[in-house]
C-alpha positions as CSV (number, residue, x, y, z in Angstrom):
1,M,-22.1,-36.6,-291.1
2,A,-25.8,-37.1,-291.4
3,S,-26.4,-33.7,-290.0
4,K,-24.1,-32.0,-292.8
5,A,-25.9,-34.3,-295.3
6,G,-29.4,-33.0,-294.0
7,F,-28.3,-29.6,-294.1
8,K,-27.2,-29.8,-298.0
9,E,-30.4,-31.5,-298.9
10,S,-32.4,-28.6,-296.9
11,S,-30.3,-26.0,-298.6
12,C,-30.9,-27.7,-302.0
13,R,-34.8,-27.5,-301.4
14,V,-34.5,-23.7,-300.4
15,D,-32.5,-23.0,-303.6
16,M,-35.0,-24.8,-305.7
17,A,-37.9,-23.0,-304.1
18,T,-36.3,-19.8,-304.7
19,L,-35.7,-20.5,-308.4
20,S,-39.2,-21.6,-308.6
21,N,-40.6,-18.3,-307.3
22,F,-38.3,-16.5,-309.8
23,R,-39.5,-18.5,-312.9
24,K,-43.2,-17.7,-311.9
25,R,-42.6,-14.2,-312.6
26,L,-41.3,-14.8,-316.1
27,P,-44.8,-14.9,-318.0
28,E,-45.3,-11.5,-316.7
29,V,-41.7,-10.2,-317.9
30,A,-42.3,-11.7,-321.1
31,E,-45.7,-9.8,-321.5
32,N,-44.0,-6.6,-320.6
33,I,-41.3,-7.3,-323.3
34,I,-43.9,-8.3,-326.1
35,E,-46.1,-5.3,-325.1
36,T,-43.0,-3.0,-325.9
37,C,-42.5,-4.8,-329.4
38,H,-45.6,-2.5,-330.4
39,D,-44.0,0.7,-329.6
40,G,-43.3,3.1,-332.2
41,Q,-40.3,4.7,-330.3
42,C,-38.5,1.4,-330.4
43,Y,-37.1,-0.5,-333.3
44,T,-38.4,-4.1,-334.3
45,H,-39.1,-5.7,-337.6
46,I,-42.1,-7.9,-336.9
47,D,-43.4,-8.7,-340.3
48,Y,-44.5,-11.8,-342.5
49,E,-41.9,-10.4,-345.1
50,P,-38.2,-11.6,-343.9
51,I,-35.3,-9.0,-343.9
52,P,-31.8,-10.0,-345.2
53,S,-30.1,-12.5,-343.4
54,R,-26.4,-11.8,-342.0
55,E,-25.5,-15.6,-342.2
56,S,-26.5,-15.8,-345.5
57,V,-24.4,-12.7,-346.7
58,I,-21.5,-14.1,-345.1
59,E,-21.9,-17.3,-347.0
60,I,-22.3,-15.3,-350.3
61,I,-19.1,-13.4,-349.6
62,E,-17.4,-16.6,-349.0
63,R,-18.8,-18.4,-352.2
64,I,-17.9,-15.1,-354.2
65,Q,-14.4,-15.5,-353.0
66,E,-14.3,-19.0,-354.2
67,V,-15.3,-17.8,-357.5
68,L,-12.9,-14.8,-357.7
69,F,-10.1,-16.8,-356.6
70,P,-10.7,-20.4,-357.9
71,G,-8.5,-22.9,-355.9
72,Y,-7.8,-20.9,-353.0
73,F,-10.7,-21.1,-350.9
74,N,-13.0,-23.9,-352.6
75,R,-14.3,-26.5,-349.7
76,G,-12.7,-29.6,-352.0
77,R,-10.1,-29.9,-354.6
78,L,-10.1,-28.0,-357.9
79,D,-8.4,-29.2,-360.8
80,P,-8.8,-29.2,-364.6
81,A,-10.9,-32.1,-364.6
82,N,-13.6,-30.7,-362.2
83,L,-13.2,-26.8,-362.9
84,K,-16.3,-26.5,-365.1
85,Y,-18.5,-28.6,-362.7
86,T,-17.3,-26.9,-359.6
87,L,-17.5,-23.6,-360.7
88,G,-20.7,-24.0,-362.5
89,Q,-22.2,-25.5,-359.3
90,S,-20.8,-22.8,-357.2
91,I,-22.2,-20.0,-359.6
92,S,-25.7,-21.7,-359.6
93,V,-25.9,-21.5,-355.7
94,L,-24.7,-18.0,-355.7
95,F,-27.2,-17.0,-357.9
96,D,-30.1,-18.5,-355.8
97,A,-28.5,-17.0,-352.6
98,L,-28.0,-13.7,-354.1
99,S,-31.4,-13.3,-355.9
100,E,-33.0,-14.1,-352.4
101,Q,-30.9,-11.6,-350.4
102,I,-31.3,-8.8,-352.9
103,T,-35.0,-9.3,-353.2
104,R,-35.4,-9.2,-349.4
105,S,-33.5,-6.0,-349.2
106,I,-35.6,-4.3,-352.0
107,R,-38.8,-5.5,-350.4
108,H,-37.7,-4.4,-347.2
109,E,-37.1,-0.9,-348.3
110,C,-40.6,-0.9,-350.3
111,I,-42.6,-2.0,-347.6
112,R,-40.8,-0.1,-344.7
113,Y,-41.1,3.0,-346.3
114,D,-44.3,2.6,-348.3
115,L,-42.9,2.8,-351.8
116,P,-44.4,2.1,-355.1
117,C,-44.1,-1.6,-356.2
118,S,-40.8,-2.1,-357.9
119,E,-41.1,-6.0,-359.0
120,C,-38.6,-6.8,-356.5
121,A,-38.3,-10.3,-357.3
122,E,-37.6,-9.7,-360.8
123,Q,-35.2,-7.1,-359.9
124,G,-33.3,-9.6,-357.6
125,H,-32.9,-11.9,-360.2
126,Q,-31.6,-9.2,-362.8
127,I,-29.2,-7.7,-360.2
128,A,-27.8,-11.1,-359.2
129,L,-27.3,-11.9,-362.8
130,S,-25.8,-8.4,-363.4
131,L,-23.3,-8.9,-360.6
132,L,-22.4,-12.5,-361.7
133,E,-21.8,-11.0,-365.2
134,S,-19.2,-8.6,-363.7
135,V,-17.1,-11.4,-362.0
136,P,-14.5,-11.5,-364.6
137,T,-14.0,-7.6,-364.3
138,L,-13.9,-7.7,-360.6
139,R,-11.3,-10.3,-360.9
140,E,-9.2,-8.3,-363.1
141,S,-9.4,-5.3,-360.6
142,L,-8.4,-7.5,-357.7
143,A,-5.6,-9.2,-359.5
144,K,-4.3,-5.7,-360.1
145,D,-4.6,-4.9,-356.1
146,V,-2.8,-8.2,-355.3
147,R,0.0,-7.5,-357.7
148,A,0.5,-3.9,-356.3
149,T,0.4,-5.1,-352.9
150,Y,3.1,-7.8,-353.6
151,E,5.2,-5.1,-355.7
152,G,5.3,-2.7,-352.9
153,D,5.7,-4.9,-349.8
154,P,9.1,-6.7,-349.4
155,A,7.7,-8.7,-346.6
156,S,5.2,-10.5,-348.7
157,K,6.8,-13.9,-350.1
158,S,4.1,-14.7,-352.9
159,H,0.9,-13.6,-354.3
160,D,-0.6,-16.6,-352.5
161,E,0.2,-15.4,-349.4
162,I,-1.3,-12.0,-350.0
163,I,-4.5,-13.7,-351.2
164,F,-4.7,-16.1,-348.3
165,S,-3.9,-13.8,-345.6
166,Y,-3.7,-10.1,-346.2
167,P,-6.7,-8.3,-344.4
168,G,-6.4,-5.4,-347.1
169,I,-6.9,-7.6,-349.8
170,F,-10.2,-9.4,-348.1
171,A,-11.6,-5.9,-347.2
172,T,-11.0,-4.5,-350.7
173,M,-12.4,-7.8,-352.4
174,V,-15.7,-7.2,-350.0
175,Y,-15.7,-3.3,-351.0
176,R,-15.5,-4.3,-354.8
177,I,-18.6,-6.7,-354.5
178,A,-20.4,-4.4,-352.2
179,H,-19.6,-1.2,-354.4
180,A,-20.8,-3.2,-357.4
181,L,-24.4,-4.0,-355.9
182,F,-24.4,-0.5,-354.5
183,E,-24.1,1.0,-358.0
184,L,-26.9,-1.4,-359.1
185,G,-29.0,0.4,-356.4
186,V,-29.2,-2.5,-354.0
187,P,-30.3,-1.1,-350.4
188,L,-29.0,-2.3,-347.1
189,L,-26.9,-5.5,-348.5
190,P,-23.8,-3.7,-349.5
191,R,-23.4,-2.1,-346.1
192,I,-24.2,-5.4,-344.4
193,M,-21.2,-6.8,-346.5
194,T,-18.5,-4.2,-346.0
195,E,-19.6,-4.2,-342.0
196,Y,-18.8,-7.6,-342.0
197,A,-15.4,-7.1,-343.6
198,H,-14.9,-4.1,-340.9
199,A,-15.6,-6.7,-338.0
200,R,-13.3,-9.1,-339.5
201,T,-10.4,-6.8,-340.5
202,G,-10.6,-3.5,-338.5
203,I,-10.9,-1.9,-342.1
204,D,-14.1,0.2,-342.7
205,I,-14.8,1.0,-346.3
206,H,-18.3,2.4,-347.1
207,P,-19.6,0.7,-350.3
208,G,-20.3,4.0,-351.9
209,A,-16.7,5.1,-352.0
210,R,-15.0,5.3,-355.2
211,I,-11.6,3.4,-355.5
212,G,-9.4,2.9,-358.5
213,A,-7.2,0.3,-359.8
214,E,-4.1,-1.0,-358.1
215,F,-5.2,-0.1,-354.6
216,V,-3.1,-1.2,-351.7
217,I,-4.2,-1.0,-347.9
218,D,-0.9,-2.0,-345.7
219,H,-1.5,-3.4,-342.7
220,G,-5.0,-2.0,-342.4
221,T,-6.1,-2.0,-338.7
222,G,-8.0,1.1,-338.2
223,V,-8.6,2.5,-341.8
224,V,-11.7,4.4,-342.3
225,I,-12.9,5.4,-346.0
226,G,-16.2,7.5,-346.0
227,E,-19.1,7.2,-348.4
228,T,-18.2,9.9,-350.7
229,T,-14.5,9.5,-350.8
230,E,-12.8,9.6,-354.4
231,I,-9.4,7.6,-354.7
232,G,-7.5,7.4,-358.0
233,D,-5.2,4.6,-359.2
234,R,-2.1,3.3,-357.6
235,V,-2.9,4.8,-354.0
236,R,-1.5,3.1,-351.1
237,I,-2.5,3.9,-347.6
238,Y,-1.5,2.5,-344.3
239,Q,-2.9,1.6,-340.8
240,G,-5.0,4.0,-339.0
241,V,-5.7,6.4,-341.7
242,T,-9.2,8.2,-341.9
243,L,-10.5,9.6,-345.0
244,G,-13.8,11.1,-343.3
245,A,-16.1,14.2,-343.2
246,L,-15.9,17.2,-341.0
247,S,-17.8,17.8,-337.8
248,L,-21.3,17.6,-338.8
249,P,-24.1,19.5,-337.2
250,K,-27.1,17.7,-335.4
251,D,-29.5,17.7,-338.2
252,A,-26.7,16.6,-340.8
253,G,-28.2,13.1,-341.4
254,D,-31.1,14.8,-343.5
255,R,-29.6,17.7,-344.7
256,L,-26.1,16.4,-346.1
257,R,-27.2,12.9,-347.2
258,G,-26.0,12.4,-350.7
259,L,-23.7,15.4,-350.8
260,K,-19.9,15.1,-351.0
261,R,-18.6,15.0,-347.3
262,H,-15.2,13.0,-347.9
263,P,-11.9,13.8,-349.5
264,T,-10.6,13.2,-353.1
265,I,-7.3,11.3,-353.3
266,E,-5.7,11.4,-356.9
267,D,-3.7,9.1,-358.7
268,D,-0.3,7.7,-357.0
269,V,-0.7,9.1,-353.6
270,I,0.9,7.6,-350.5
271,V,-0.9,8.2,-347.3
272,Y,1.2,7.0,-344.1
273,S,-0.2,5.8,-340.8
274,G,-2.4,7.8,-338.5
275,A,-2.8,10.3,-341.3
276,T,-6.5,12.2,-341.0
277,I,-7.8,13.9,-344.0
278,L,-11.1,15.5,-343.8
279,G,-13.9,17.2,-345.7
280,G,-15.7,16.9,-349.2
281,D,-13.7,19.8,-350.8
282,T,-10.1,18.5,-349.7
283,V,-8.2,17.1,-352.5
284,I,-4.9,15.6,-352.1
285,G,-2.9,16.1,-355.5
286,A,-1.4,13.5,-357.5
287,R,1.9,11.8,-356.6
288,S,1.6,13.6,-353.2
289,V,3.2,12.0,-349.9
290,I,1.1,12.5,-346.7
291,G,3.2,11.7,-343.8
292,G,2.2,9.9,-340.5
293,N,-0.2,11.4,-338.0
294,V,-0.8,14.7,-339.9
295,W,-4.5,16.3,-339.8
296,I,-5.4,17.9,-343.2
297,T,-8.6,19.7,-343.9
298,R,-7.6,21.6,-346.9
299,S,-6.3,20.6,-350.4
300,V,-2.8,19.7,-351.3
301,P,-1.4,20.7,-354.6
302,P,0.2,17.7,-356.8
303,D,3.8,16.5,-356.0
304,T,3.6,17.7,-352.5
305,K,4.9,16.2,-349.3
306,V,2.9,17.0,-345.9
307,L,5.0,16.1,-342.6
308,M,5.1,16.7,-339.3
309,E,8.0,18.6,-337.7
310,D,10.4,16.1,-335.9
311,P,8.9,16.2,-332.3
312,R,11.2,17.1,-329.4
313,L,11.8,14.0,-327.3
314,I,12.3,14.5,-323.5
315,Y,14.2,11.9,-321.5
316,K,13.8,11.7,-317.6
């Protein structure tokens, strides 16, 4: 027994000595890593000015959700007696958080690209106030989205169920907030918001897209809506739908930035699961129905059904 104990003790000493040798190399490794932080070909942000915080953006989304849907997502009880105080407190906290993150986004853009001074702090406060002033309008739009979802989905038992649990409503809510900031000229922050919703729901909506009233995303996983997409009123899309751009050349980033690259979907269109609609010149006419798994790169007249031929199944 003693010999076994001696063997273990000896083995542990060897392990500790080996670990010590490895750790002695860490300062050199750290120096090499730090040195490459100054490599112009790599991406770093080492500056005295902080960039937007992803964690703060997530908290902002959660707090705006509390204000847009009072009583559903609040941390404590909300009743008529404390409504004014609770929402007033939330709006005050939101204003401070929004102002800071908007200011950081604008300042980052100015310094990174050597732009003229834009009074970023004042802009941050003004834009935060403008967004909060738009909350009643955002709430009205989301209420229409919720009602349209309920009216078109026999599986939904209540409006509450949709607000609490439907990923399409969450992704649409984040998009509508982000789009408002996008329209107000805020860089970086809107995309951080929609990419958070993308990670959480599998629904990827660029904040630059234009989406009308009573919009419904059913199920939603795998939906992609590109930056210059335009969607009319009362449009319903299902999982796996792509509203995207045609294949782009290598230099497309600079040459096509800002141009329309994604389709237009007019009022009262239904797009079923797996459909792919591509191109900035592609228009899906009003009241059309796009069947599942179709591939469209040219315009479709109003009141048209586009369907795949029935496949021939082979049983062996």
